[in-house]
C-alpha positions as CSV (number, residue, x, y, z in Angstrom):
1,X,-2.4,-42.4,19.7
2,X,-0.4,-39.3,19.1
3,X,-1.3,-36.8,16.4
4,X,1.4,-34.9,14.7
5,X,1.0,-31.3,13.8
6,X,3.8,-30.4,11.4
7,X,4.2,-28.6,8.0
8,X,6.9,-27.5,5.8
9,X,6.3,-24.8,3.1
10,X,8.6,-23.4,0.5
11,X,8.1,-20.0,-1.0
12,X,9.1,-16.4,-1.3
13,X,8.7,-13.7,1.3
14,X,6.0,-11.2,0.4
15,X,7.1,-8.5,2.9
16,X,9.9,-7.5,5.3
17,X,9.5,-9.2,8.7
18,X,7.9,-7.3,11.4
19,X,9.5,-7.7,15.0
20,X,7.4,-7.1,17.9
21,X,7.6,-7.6,21.7
22,X,4.9,-9.1,23.9
23,X,4.0,-7.5,27.2
24,X,6.0,-10.2,29.0
25,X,9.0,-9.2,26.9
26,X,9.0,-12.1,24.4
27,X,10.1,-11.4,20.8
28,X,7.6,-12.5,17.9
29,X,8.3,-11.8,14.2
30,X,5.8,-12.1,11.5
31,X,5.9,-12.3,7.7
32,X,4.2,-14.2,4.8
33,X,5.3,-16.5,2.0
34,X,3.8,-17.0,-1.3
35,X,3.4,-20.6,-2.2
36,X,2.9,-21.7,-5.7
37,X,0.7,-24.9,-6.4
38,X,-0.7,-26.4,-9.5
39,X,-4.4,-27.0,-9.7
40,X,-5.9,-30.3,-10.9
41,X,-6.5,-30.6,-14.7
42,X,-3.2,-28.7,-15.5
43,X,-4.4,-25.1,-15.3
44,X,-2.5,-22.1,-14.5
45,X,-0.4,-22.3,-11.1
46,X,-2.2,-20.8,-8.2
47,X,-0.6,-18.9,-5.4
48,X,-1.4,-19.1,-1.6
49,X,-0.3,-16.7,1.0
50,X,1.0,-18.3,4.1
51,X,1.4,-16.2,7.4
52,X,4.6,-17.2,9.3
53,X,5.1,-16.5,12.9
54,X,8.5,-17.0,14.9
55,X,9.3,-16.6,18.5
56,X,12.4,-15.9,20.6
57,X,15.8,-16.2,19.2
58,X,14.3,-17.4,15.8
59,X,12.2,-14.1,15.7
60,X,15.6,-12.1,16.2
61,X,17.1,-14.2,13.5
62,X,14.2,-13.5,11.1
63,X,14.2,-9.9,11.8
64,X,17.9,-9.5,11.1
65,X,18.4,-11.8,8.0
66,X,15.0,-11.9,6.0
67,X,13.6,-9.4,3.7
68,X,11.0,-9.3,1.0
69,X,11.7,-11.7,-2.0
70,X,13.9,-14.3,-0.4
71,X,13.2,-18.0,-1.1
72,X,12.8,-20.0,2.1
73,X,11.9,-23.4,3.4
74,X,9.9,-23.0,6.6
75,X,9.0,-26.0,8.9
76,X,6.9,-25.8,12.1
77,X,3.4,-26.3,13.3
78,X,0.0,-24.9,12.1
79,X,-2.2,-23.0,14.4
80,X,-5.5,-21.3,14.0
81,X,-6.3,-18.0,15.6
82,X,-10.0,-17.1,16.1
83,X,-11.4,-13.7,17.2
84,X,-14.5,-11.5,16.7
85,X,-14.3,-8.8,14.2
86,X,-15.5,-5.2,14.8
87,X,-18.6,-6.2,12.9
88,X,-19.4,-9.0,15.4
89,X,-18.6,-11.6,13.0
90,X,-16.3,-14.6,13.9
91,X,-12.9,-14.4,12.0
92,X,-10.2,-16.9,11.9
93,X,-6.7,-17.3,10.3
94,X,-4.3,-20.3,10.0
95,X,-0.6,-19.6,10.3
96,X,2.7,-21.6,10.5
97,X,4.6,-21.3,13.7
98,X,8.2,-21.6,12.6
99,X,10.7,-24.0,14.2
100,X,13.3,-24.1,11.5
101,X,13.9,-21.7,8.6
102,X,16.3,-22.3,5.7
103,X,17.5,-20.0,3.0
104,X,17.1,-21.4,-0.6
105,X,18.2,-18.4,-2.6
106,X,21.2,-19.3,-4.7
107,X,22.3,-15.8,-4.5
108,X,23.0,-16.1,-0.8
109,X,25.3,-18.3,1.2
110,X,22.9,-20.9,2.6
111,X,22.0,-20.2,6.3
112,X,20.1,-22.3,8.6
113,X,18.3,-21.0,11.6
114,X,18.6,-23.0,14.8
115,X,15.4,-24.3,16.3
116,X,14.2,-22.4,19.4
């Protein structure tokens, strides 16, 4: 039995993307989305912050075309990073590794990023 690891989120970018290069020369770009969701019982909407990571050509695309405040639809796979903090405590973070990014802003001509 095969297990699928896929997720799609829609939200607004919280920051300009940061493009970095690994020691092996691969491009990686990171940014975050705010995602609104409603709580049970009809309370005020809540906001989650989702870290997004893209690689290769998609990282270049993100670096050149995305900036703070843009509404995006991002699809990819979830990944959990684990490490030990300076205080010796275990830390972890879940992020979405982007495979496809679509612009949803009505102010921009819709663009679609090609999968890596």
